[in-house]
DSSP file (Angstrom, degrees, kcal/mol; ACC not computed):
  #  RESIDUE AA STRUCTURE BP1 BP2  ACC     N-H-->O    O-->H-N    N-H-->O    O-->H-N    TCO  KAPPA ALPHA  PHI   PSI    X-CA   Y-CA   Z-CA
    1    1 A M    >>        0   0    0      0, 0.0     4,-2.2     0, 0.0     3,-1.7   0.000 360.0 360.0 360.0 -22.1   -8.2  -11.3   -8.6
    2    2 A G  H 3>  +     0   0    0      1,-0.3     4,-1.8     2,-0.2     0, 0.0   0.851 360.0  58.9 -57.2 -35.9   -8.7   -7.5   -8.9
    3    3 A E  H 34 S+     0   0    0      1,-0.2    -1,-0.3     2,-0.2     0, 0.0   0.747 113.1  40.5 -65.8 -20.9   -8.0   -7.0   -5.3
    4    4 A S  H <4 S+     0   0    0     -3,-1.7     4,-0.5     2,-0.1    -2,-0.2   0.806 118.4  43.2 -92.9 -35.8   -4.6   -8.5   -5.8
    5    5 A I  H >X S+     0   0    0     -4,-2.2     4,-1.3     2,-0.2     3,-1.0   0.940 105.3  55.7 -81.1 -50.0   -3.6   -7.1   -9.1
    6    6 A Y  H 3X S+     0   0    0     -4,-1.8     4,-3.0     1,-0.3     5,-0.4   0.863 102.3  55.8 -60.4 -40.5   -4.6   -3.4   -8.9
    7    7 A P  H 3>>S+     0   0    0      0, 0.0     5,-2.5     0, 0.0     4,-2.0   0.833 102.7  59.1 -60.7 -28.6   -2.6   -2.6   -5.7
    8    8 A L  I <4>S+     0   0    0     -3,-1.0     5,-2.7    -4,-0.5    -2,-0.2   0.934 115.8  33.2 -62.0 -44.0    0.5   -3.9   -7.5
    9    9 A Y  I  <5S+     0   0    0     -4,-1.3    -1,-0.2    -3,-0.3    -3,-0.1   0.882 127.7  36.8 -78.7 -40.6    0.1   -1.3  -10.3
   10   10 A W  I  <5S+     0   0    0     -4,-3.0    -2,-0.2    -5,-0.2    -1,-0.1   0.785 133.1  13.8 -89.4 -28.4   -1.3    1.6   -8.2
   11   11 A E  I  X5S+     0   0    0     -4,-2.0     4,-0.9    -5,-0.4    -3,-0.2   0.807 127.0  37.8-113.2 -58.0    0.5    1.3   -4.9
   12   12 A W  I >><S+     0   0    0     -5,-2.5     4,-0.9     1,-0.2     3,-0.6   0.959 113.0  51.4 -67.6 -52.7    3.6   -1.0   -5.1
   13   13 A L  H >><S+     0   0    0     -5,-2.7     3,-1.1    -6,-0.3     4,-0.8   0.899 108.0  49.3 -57.6 -49.5    5.0   -0.2   -8.5
   14   14 A P  H 34 S+     0   0    0      0, 0.0    -1,-0.2     0, 0.0    -2,-0.2   0.816 118.9  40.7 -61.8 -27.6    5.1    3.6   -8.3
   15   15 A N  H << S+     0   0    0     -4,-0.9    -2,-0.2    -3,-0.6    -3,-0.1   0.482 103.4  70.2 -96.2  -3.9    6.9    3.4   -4.9
   16   16 A S  H << S-     0   0    0     -3,-1.1    -1,-0.1    -4,-0.9    -3,-0.1   0.741  91.3-130.9 -88.1 -24.5    9.2    0.5   -5.8
   17   17 A G     <  +     0   0    0     -4,-0.8     2,-0.1     1,-0.3    -4,-0.1   0.477  67.3 127.3  81.5   1.8   11.6    2.2   -8.2
   18   18 A E        -     0   0    0     -5,-0.5     2,-0.4    31,-0.0    -1,-0.3  -0.478  50.2-142.7 -87.9 161.2   11.0   -0.8  -10.6
   19   19 A E        -     0   0    0     -2,-0.1    31,-2.6    -3,-0.1     2,-0.2  -0.963  18.3-115.8-124.6 144.3    9.9   -0.6  -14.3
   20   20 A L  B     -A   49   0A   0     -2,-0.4    29,-0.3    29,-0.2     2,-0.2  -0.496  24.1-133.5 -74.3 144.4    7.5   -2.9  -16.1
   21   21 A R        -     0   0    0     27,-2.1     2,-1.9     2,-0.2    29,-0.1  -0.494  34.0 -98.2 -83.1 165.8    8.8   -5.0  -19.0
   22   22 A D  S    S+     0   0    0     -2,-0.2    27,-0.1    27,-0.1    -1,-0.0  -0.525  94.4  97.9 -84.2  69.3    6.9   -5.1  -22.3
   23   23 A Y  S    S-     0   0    0     -2,-1.9    -2,-0.2    25,-0.2     2,-0.0  -0.974  76.8-103.5-155.9 141.8    5.3   -8.4  -21.3
   24   24 A P        -     0   0    0      0, 0.0     2,-0.1     0, 0.0    -2,-0.0  -0.301  34.9-103.1 -74.1 154.5    1.9   -9.1  -19.7
   25   25 A L        -     0   0    0     22,-0.1     2,-0.3    23,-0.0    22,-0.2  -0.421  46.9-169.0 -61.5 145.6    1.2  -10.0  -16.1
   26   26 A Y  E     -B   46   0B   0     20,-2.0    20,-3.1    -2,-0.1     2,-0.3  -0.967  14.7-135.0-144.1 163.5    0.6  -13.7  -15.7
   27   27 A F  E     -B   45   0B   0     -2,-0.3     2,-0.5    18,-0.2    18,-0.2  -0.864   0.7-156.4-118.4 146.3   -0.7  -16.2  -13.1
   28   28 A Q  E     -B   44   0B   0     16,-2.5    16,-2.6    -2,-0.3     2,-0.7  -0.966  17.2-149.2-120.1 112.2    0.5  -19.6  -11.9
   29   29 A Y  E     -B   43   0B   0     -2,-0.5    14,-0.2    14,-0.2     3,-0.1  -0.721  11.2-171.6 -83.7 116.2   -2.3  -21.6  -10.4
   30   30 A L  S    S+     0   0    0     12,-2.2     2,-0.3    -2,-0.7    -1,-0.2   0.692  72.8  10.3 -85.9 -19.9   -0.8  -23.8   -7.7
   31   31 A N  S    S-     0   0    0     11,-0.8     2,-0.3     5,-0.0    11,-0.2  -0.970  74.8-147.8-151.4 160.7   -4.0  -25.7   -7.1
   32   32 A L    >>  -     0   0    0     -2,-0.3     3,-0.8    -3,-0.1     4,-0.6  -0.919  22.6 -76.8-135.0 153.1   -7.3  -25.9   -8.9
   33   33 A L  T 34 S+     0   0    0     -2,-0.3     4,-0.1     1,-0.3    -2,-0.0  -0.521 104.5  28.2 -69.4 152.3  -11.0  -26.4   -8.3
   34   34 A P  T 34 S+     0   0    0      0, 0.0    -1,-0.3     0, 0.0     4,-0.1  -0.933 115.7  61.9 -89.6   9.8  -12.7  -28.9   -7.8
   35   35 A D  T <4 S+     0   0    0     -3,-0.8     2,-0.3     1,-0.1    -2,-0.2   0.691 112.7  31.1 -70.4 -17.0   -9.7  -30.7   -6.2
   36   36 A I  S  < S-     0   0    0     -4,-0.6     5,-0.1    -5,-0.0    -1,-0.1  -0.976  92.9 -94.6-142.5 150.8   -9.5  -28.1   -3.4
   37   37 A A    >   -     0   0    0     -2,-0.3     3,-1.8     1,-0.1     4,-0.3  -0.333  36.5-118.4 -65.0 147.3  -11.9  -25.8   -1.5
   38   38 A E  G >  S+     0   0    0      1,-0.3     3,-1.4     2,-0.2    -1,-0.1   0.855 114.0  57.7 -57.0 -37.2  -12.2  -22.3   -3.0
   39   39 A A  G 3  S+     0   0    0      1,-0.2    -1,-0.3     3,-0.0    -2,-0.1   0.681 105.9  51.4 -67.4 -17.3  -10.9  -20.8    0.3
   40   40 A D  G <  S+     0   0    0     -3,-1.8    -1,-0.2     2,-0.1    -2,-0.2   0.328  78.7 126.6-103.2   5.9   -7.7  -22.8   -0.1
   41   41 A L    <   -     0   0    0     -3,-1.4     2,-0.4    -4,-0.3    -9,-0.1  -0.387  41.6-162.0 -65.9 141.5   -6.8  -21.8   -3.7
   42   42 A V        +     0   0    0    -11,-0.2   -12,-2.2    -2,-0.1   -11,-0.8  -0.995  11.5 176.0-129.6 129.8   -3.3  -20.5   -4.1
   43   43 A T  E     -B   29   0B   0     -2,-0.4     2,-0.4   -14,-0.2   -14,-0.2  -0.997  20.6-144.5-135.4 128.8   -2.2  -18.4   -7.1
   44   44 A D  E     -B   28   0B   0    -16,-2.6   -16,-2.5    -2,-0.4     2,-0.5  -0.778  15.5-149.8 -88.7 137.1    1.2  -16.8   -7.7
   45   45 A I  E     -B   27   0B   0     -2,-0.4     2,-0.6   -18,-0.2   -18,-0.2  -0.943   7.5-158.7-110.4 123.7    1.1  -13.4   -9.6
   46   46 A Y  E     -B   26   0B   0    -20,-3.1   -20,-2.0    -2,-0.5    -2,-0.0  -0.908   8.2-172.0-107.9 121.7    4.0  -12.6  -11.8
   47   47 A L        -     0   0    0     -2,-0.6     2,-0.2   -22,-0.2   -22,-0.1  -0.909  26.0-134.2-111.0 100.1    4.6   -8.9  -12.7
   48   48 A P        -     0   0    0      0, 0.0   -27,-2.1     0, 0.0     2,-0.3  -0.350  28.7-172.7 -63.3 124.7    7.4   -8.9  -15.3
   49   49 A L  B      A   20   0A   0    -29,-0.3   -29,-0.2    -2,-0.2   -27,-0.1  -0.778 360.0 360.0-115.8 158.7   10.0   -6.2  -14.4
   50   50 A K              0   0    0    -31,-2.6   -30,-0.1    -2,-0.3    -1,-0.1   0.462 360.0 360.0 -74.8 360.0   13.0   -4.9  -16.3
């Protein structure tokens, strides 16, 4: 997940003009192992903004 999260903080956020809320980042897992192959896993990443 690090390859997905860190660019949000280091690249996108500073250039977006957005501000973080005082709330942690969280994930919504749309499918789970072992029901689906690892290559087909899908996760939404929520970065709470003001």
